[in-house]
N, C-alpha and C positions, 0 to 999 in steps of 0.2 A: 351346624353350617360350618364349612371349611374356609379358612382363609389362605386363598391362593396367591396373594400376592407376597407373602412371606416366605413361600415355598420356590417363587420364582427369582431365578439370578440371570442377569445379562450375559449374554453369548459373547465371547471375546470379539468375533467377527462380525457383530451386529452393526449395520450401516445406520442405525438409528443412535449410537453411541460414538460414532466417528467425529473427531475434531473438525470444526469449520475453519478453514482456511482463507483469510480474506484475499481477493485477487490481486496480483502483483501489478504495480502500476509501472508502465513503460513510457519512457521519454524519449524523444529523438530531437536531432538538431532542427531547429526552426518550429517546434511547436510553441503555441501559445499558452502561457500557464497563469495561474493566479495563485497567490501564497497568502496565506492568511495574515501575516506581518509585513511583508514587503510589496503586496499589491499585484499589478499585471506585470508580465514580463515575457521574454522570449528565451528558450533554451539556445545557448551558443556552444554548449559542449558537454559530452558524455564520458564520464571515465567507466572504464570496465564495460558492461552490457547494462549500464544504469543501475548496478547493483553496488557501486563503490559511491559516486557522487554524480550530481548534475550541475553544470555551471549555467546560471540565469542572469540574463542582463535585464535589470528593473528599471532601466533608464537613468536613473541618477546613481546607481550603484550595481555592482555586479557581486553576486553572492554564490558560494559553493554549497549547494543543499545535499545533504547526506540522507540516506534512507533511515527510518521509515519515512515516507513522503505523505504523512498524514496530514499535514497543512497545505499540501500544493495538489492543484487539480488541472486538468487540461481544459480548454475551452473549446 
């Protein structure tokens, strides 16, 4: 019996080996957001296209949040 798995090699343009990129988060002025550390807030400013930083008012404080926005979600 022949072992075919040893003879196979992945093709460089195979869609099954393509890296999966997480969808980019977009925030606009006025969005309600929640942050894991600061809690609920509202976006009051966006620097660049949101790829530089987002200024968020959390009520008691304002924070400048920079990417990656892994701890911040829109409501």
